[in-house]
Kinemage of the C-alpha trace (Angstrom):
@kinemage 1
@onewidth
@group {chain A} dominant
@subgroup {mainchain}
@vectorlist {calphas} color= white
{ca met a 1} P 30.656 -52.627 -9.627
{ca ser a 2} L 28.105 -51.654 -7.058
{ca lys a 3} L 25.064 -51.854 -9.579
{ca arg a 4} L 26.232 -55.244 -10.432
{ca ile a 5} L 26.286 -56.493 -7.174
{ca leu a 6} L 23.190 -54.937 -6.541
{ca ala a 7} L 21.756 -56.829 -8.806
{ca asp a 8} L 23.393 -60.188 -7.898
{ca ile a 9} L 21.951 -59.407 -4.516
{ca lys a 10} L 18.244 -58.947 -5.792
{ca asn a 11} L 18.924 -61.957 -7.833
{ca val a 12} L 19.909 -64.386 -5.317
{ca asn a 13} L 16.992 -62.793 -3.136
{ca glu a 14} L 14.598 -63.886 -5.688
{ca gln a 15} L 11.594 -66.523 -4.717
{ca glu a 16} L 12.726 -68.729 -7.400
{ca thr a 17} L 16.307 -69.105 -5.427
{ca lys a 18} L 14.817 -69.071 -1.817
{ca ser a 19} L 12.349 -72.180 -2.785
{ca leu a 20} L 15.775 -74.034 -3.217
{ca arg a 21} L 16.489 -72.742 0.660
{ca ile a 22} L 19.186 -70.527 -0.428
{ca his a 23} L 19.406 -67.242 0.938
{ca tyr a 24} L 22.114 -64.334 1.387
{ca ser a 25} L 22.877 -61.599 3.406
{ca pro a 26} L 24.904 -58.707 3.006
{ca asn a 27} L 27.061 -57.012 5.168
{ca gly a 28} L 25.036 -53.576 5.926
{ca glu a 29} L 28.780 -51.475 6.352
{ca asn a 30} L 30.230 -52.976 3.484
{ca ile a 31} L 28.185 -54.314 0.228
{ca thr a 32} L 31.218 -56.401 -0.843
{ca lys a 33} L 30.785 -58.461 1.450
{ca gly a 34} L 28.115 -60.818 2.954
{ca arg a 35} L 26.819 -64.630 3.956
{ca ala a 36} L 24.885 -66.905 2.414
{ca leu a 37} L 22.879 -69.600 3.698
{ca ile a 38} L 22.045 -72.965 2.155
{ca phe a 39} L 19.718 -75.829 3.698
{ca gly a 40} L 20.936 -79.053 2.550
{ca pro a 41} L 18.682 -80.701 0.066
{ca gly a 42} L 15.948 -83.303 1.387
{ca gly a 43} L 16.719 -87.319 0.709
{ca ser a 44} L 20.793 -86.434 1.098
{ca pro a 45} L 22.696 -87.093 3.878
{ca tyr a 46} L 23.091 -83.413 4.045
{ca glu a 47} L 19.248 -82.740 4.579
{ca asp a 48} L 18.561 -79.331 6.604
{ca leu a 49} L 22.211 -79.000 7.289
{ca pro a 50} L 22.544 -75.493 7.434
{ca ile a 51} L 25.586 -74.681 4.898
{ca phe a 52} L 27.137 -70.880 6.009
{ca leu a 53} L 29.503 -69.488 3.774
{ca asp a 54} L 31.135 -66.010 3.763
{ca ile a 55} L 31.515 -63.982 0.455
{ca gln a 56} L 33.831 -61.110 -0.672
{ca tyr a 57} L 33.464 -59.525 -3.813
{ca pro a 58} L 36.620 -58.579 -5.789
{ca pro a 59} L 37.610 -55.250 -6.819
{ca asp a 60} L 37.234 -56.061 -10.493
{ca tyr a 61} L 34.212 -57.929 -10.025
{ca pro a 62} L 32.527 -59.354 -12.535
{ca phe a 63} L 35.555 -59.988 -14.316
{ca ser a 64} L 36.954 -62.221 -11.189
{ca ser a 65} L 34.589 -64.615 -9.067
{ca pro a 66} L 33.558 -63.936 -5.672
{ca lys a 67} L 35.826 -65.372 -2.685
{ca val a 68} L 33.703 -67.751 -1.111
{ca lys a 69} L 34.556 -69.192 2.411
{ca phe a 70} L 32.884 -72.460 4.304
{ca ile a 71} L 32.416 -71.969 8.012
{ca thr a 72} L 29.978 -74.833 8.690
{ca tyr a 73} L 32.154 -75.883 11.382
{ca asp a 74} L 32.224 -78.453 13.984
{ca gly a 75} L 35.980 -78.486 14.944
{ca val a 76} L 36.589 -81.702 12.935
{ca thr a 77} L 34.325 -83.130 9.933
{ca arg a 78} L 35.444 -82.330 6.326
{ca phe a 79} L 31.802 -82.306 5.572
{ca his a 80} L 32.386 -82.646 1.875
{ca pro a 81} L 35.644 -83.506 -0.260
{ca asn a 82} L 35.244 -79.771 -2.137
{ca leu a 83} L 34.361 -78.392 1.449
{ca tyr a 84} L 37.386 -78.103 3.437
{ca ile a 85} L 37.602 -77.684 7.291
{ca glu a 86} L 40.023 -74.606 6.734
{ca gly a 87} L 37.018 -72.956 4.729
{ca lys a 88} L 38.230 -73.467 1.095
{ca val a 89} L 35.669 -74.090 -1.374
{ca cys a 90} L 36.745 -76.153 -4.537
{ca leu a 91} L 34.571 -75.329 -7.497
{ca ser a 92} L 36.469 -74.265 -11.115
{ca ile a 93} L 34.203 -71.402 -11.185
{ca leu a 94} L 36.160 -70.014 -8.040
{ca gly a 95} L 39.367 -70.967 -9.762
{ca thr a 96} L 40.319 -73.436 -7.041
{ca trp a 97} L 39.662 -76.362 -8.726
{ca gln a 98} L 40.229 -77.920 -12.234
{ca gly a 99} L 38.027 -77.382 -15.170
{ca pro a 100} L 35.975 -74.444 -16.748
{ca gly a 101} L 36.758 -71.184 -14.886
{ca trp a 102} L 34.580 -67.957 -13.862
{ca thr a 103} L 33.025 -66.164 -17.041
{ca ser a 104} L 31.746 -62.180 -16.395
{ca val a 105} L 28.122 -63.740 -16.993
{ca met a 106} L 28.200 -65.460 -14.373
{ca asn a 107} L 27.057 -64.351 -10.638
{ca leu a 108} L 26.611 -65.078 -6.859
{ca arg a 109} L 23.422 -67.011 -7.531
{ca thr a 110} L 25.743 -69.238 -9.922
{ca val a 111} L 28.472 -70.208 -7.135
{ca leu a 112} L 25.589 -70.762 -4.846
{ca leu a 113} L 23.642 -73.207 -7.058
{ca ser a 114} L 27.028 -74.811 -7.893
{ca ile a 115} L 27.477 -75.495 -4.281
{ca leu a 116} L 24.132 -77.031 -3.764
{ca gly a 117} L 25.193 -79.509 -6.328
{ca leu a 118} L 27.544 -80.718 -4.508
{ca leu a 119} L 25.492 -81.937 -1.795
{ca asp a 120} L 24.511 -84.933 -3.149
{ca asn a 121} L 24.165 -88.802 -1.954
{ca glu a 122} L 27.714 -90.084 -2.792
{ca pro a 123} L 29.935 -86.723 -1.995
{ca leu a 124} L 32.969 -88.593 -1.992
{ca leu a 125} L 32.621 -89.550 -5.876
{ca his a 126} L 33.834 -85.903 -6.222
{ca glu a 127} L 36.924 -86.817 -5.022
{ca pro a 128} L 39.134 -88.376 -7.753
{ca gly a 129} L 40.214 -91.966 -7.423
{ca tyr a 130} L 36.971 -93.235 -5.568
{ca ala a 131} L 34.802 -94.500 -8.822
{ca thr a 132} L 35.762 -97.713 -8.414
{ca ser a 133} L 34.403 -100.679 -6.410
{ca lys a 134} L 36.647 -100.387 -3.731
{ca gly a 135} L 36.194 -96.941 -3.557
{ca ala a 136} L 32.607 -97.843 -3.509
{ca val a 137} L 32.546 -99.223 0.095
{ca val a 138} L 34.845 -96.233 1.100
{ca ser a 139} L 32.495 -93.603 -0.046
{ca lys a 140} L 29.344 -95.827 1.441
{ca thr a 141} L 30.953 -95.040 4.885
{ca tyr a 142} L 31.788 -91.419 4.200
{ca thr a 143} L 28.292 -90.819 3.398
{ca glu a 144} L 27.179 -92.683 6.614
{ca phe a 145} L 29.726 -90.791 8.995
{ca ile a 146} L 29.036 -87.506 7.366
{ca gln a 147} L 24.921 -88.136 7.793
{ca phe a 148} L 25.619 -88.713 11.384
{ca arg a 149} L 28.005 -85.448 11.582
{ca ser a 150} L 25.145 -83.467 9.860
{ca leu a 151} L 22.431 -84.619 12.326
{ca gln a 152} L 24.770 -83.827 15.218
{ca tyr a 153} L 25.486 -80.508 14.077
{ca ile a 154} L 21.847 -80.043 13.048
{ca val a 155} L 21.036 -80.745 16.866
{ca ser a 156} L 23.703 -78.518 18.343
{ca cys a 157} L 22.185 -75.834 15.878
{ca leu a 158} L 19.184 -75.984 17.154
{ca his a 159} L 20.162 -76.423 20.864
{ca gly a 160} L 22.439 -72.875 20.116
{ca trp a 161} L 20.141 -71.073 18.969
{ca leu a 162} L 17.439 -72.146 21.706
{ca asn a 163} L 20.407 -71.344 24.423
{ca lys a 164} L 21.546 -68.502 22.970
{ca ile a 165} L 25.322 -69.836 22.325
{ca pro a 166} L 27.325 -67.133 20.758
{ca ser a 167} L 29.397 -69.288 18.674
{ca tyr a 168} L 25.660 -70.244 16.917
{ca met a 169} L 24.121 -66.834 16.974
{ca asn a 170} L 27.197 -65.704 15.021
{ca leu a 171} L 25.909 -67.725 12.379
{ca leu a 172} L 22.771 -67.443 12.684
{ca asn a 173} L 21.952 -63.886 13.157
{ca asp a 174} L 22.067 -62.881 9.693
{ca phe a 175} L 19.089 -65.340 8.734
{ca glu a 176} L 16.857 -65.070 11.645
{ca glu a 177} L 13.694 -64.874 9.834
{ca glu a 178} L 14.798 -67.597 7.735
{ca trp a 179} L 15.982 -69.850 10.751
{ca ala a 180} L 12.681 -68.907 12.524
{ca glu a 181} L 10.620 -70.095 9.303
{ca ala a 182} L 12.453 -73.220 8.790
{ca leu a 183} L 12.780 -74.529 12.106
{ca pro a 184} L 9.682 -76.162 12.922
{ca gln a 185} L 10.088 -78.461 9.650
{ca ile a 186} L 13.977 -79.347 10.385
{ca trp a 187} L 12.845 -80.263 13.839
{ca lys a 188} L 10.042 -82.535 12.458
{ca asn a 189} L 12.679 -84.086 9.841
{ca thr a 190} L 15.528 -84.414 12.249
{ca lys a 191} L 13.441 -86.122 14.838
{ca gln a 192} L 11.609 -88.457 11.988
{ca arg a 193} L 15.288 -89.451 10.897
{ca leu a 194} L 16.555 -89.975 14.262
{ca glu a 195} L 13.774 -91.999 15.781
{ca leu a 196} L 14.710 -94.630 12.692
{ca leu a 197} L 18.377 -94.272 13.177
{ca ala a 198} L 18.058 -94.967 16.948
{ca thr a 199} L 16.325 -98.158 16.207
{ca lys a 200} L 19.648 -99.993 14.303
{ca pro a 201} L 22.588 -100.884 15.877
{ca gln a 202} L 25.062 -97.879 16.474
{ca val a 203} L 28.355 -97.631 14.388
{ca ser a 204} L 31.639 -97.302 15.178
{ca trp a 205} L 34.043 -95.473 12.736
{ca pro a 206} L 37.567 -96.141 13.819
{ca ser a 207} L 39.293 -94.749 10.884
{ca ile a 208} L 37.764 -93.251 7.502
{ca val a 209} L 38.996 -90.416 4.468
{ca tyr a 210} L 40.601 -87.534 5.811
{ca ser a 211} L 41.741 -88.744 8.942
{ca met a 212} L 38.411 -88.559 10.487
{ca ser a 213} L 36.963 -91.291 13.375
{ca gly a 214} L 33.845 -91.202 15.400
{ca gln a 215} L 30.867 -93.584 16.728
{ca ser a 216} L 27.263 -92.752 16.437
{ca asn a 217} L 24.697 -91.923 19.035
{ca tyr a 218} L 21.830 -91.591 17.462
{ca pro a 219} L 19.592 -92.561 20.659
{ca glu a 220} L 21.794 -89.621 22.663
{ca leu a 221} L 20.798 -87.220 19.600
{ca leu a 222} L 17.302 -88.055 20.107
{ca ala a 223} L 17.076 -87.522 23.297
{ca lys a 224} L 18.573 -84.097 23.346
{ca leu a 225} L 16.164 -82.953 20.764
{ca asn a 226} L 13.198 -83.782 22.392
{ca glu a 227} L 14.292 -82.197 25.242
{ca met a 228} L 14.021 -78.993 23.475
{ca lys a 229} L 10.594 -79.337 22.483
{ca pro a 230} L 8.848 -77.958 25.493
{ca lys a 231} L 11.010 -74.755 25.362
{ca phe a 232} L 10.476 -74.226 21.259
{ca glu a 233} L 6.901 -74.411 22.449
{ca glu a 234} L 7.150 -71.856 24.988
{ca lys a 235} L 8.660 -69.471 22.212
{ca gly a 236} L 5.547 -70.150 19.763
{ca phe a 237} L 6.732 -73.000 17.738
{ca lys a 238} L 4.203 -75.627 16.722
{ca leu a 239} L 6.208 -78.588 16.567
């Protein structure tokens, strides 16, 4: 099993996978454990959102799939129908959803690419029952809400890393180099998106799917982001 896991780690850390902004950090004391980081794809409501996942290889790997737990969590947001607040990841290859199951030719890269593939422009359509005209309205609202919460979480991560807040550092410490490399572009992308959204009327979501609610505050997020700029530049970042 150890040889197969080492091959997995090498495979997922090759440049081809890293170019998709997928990263993996094995546990230094136990090779059967690790943490993955996937940055949300550009052009989606998840753009630059850091998706953190805890990975546990089972004793009979590769004949059973790894156990995966979603740990990007702000306390209230169901970021995706397949990514539960309590950490469950719904994928058929993980045995947590209907459909084709795991086979021993699959690997960790297969799992992480499948999760990346979930992060599209209409996430609610991954939930059965929304591929209707009525569902399209609900889906659009959910996408707008998730875009807001994703931007909010990105700003919180930037602030948390800058100020070494433990709850964020616990997530980011395994990816210090990857985070530092991505940070300038994340900051610029987030600023550009917030500047556009801050000019529009702010939105209230009194009640949407998964019993969520909220109100946008893009101008406040933009102000918070701009306040961080001098401190990042003091650390040598060119923003």
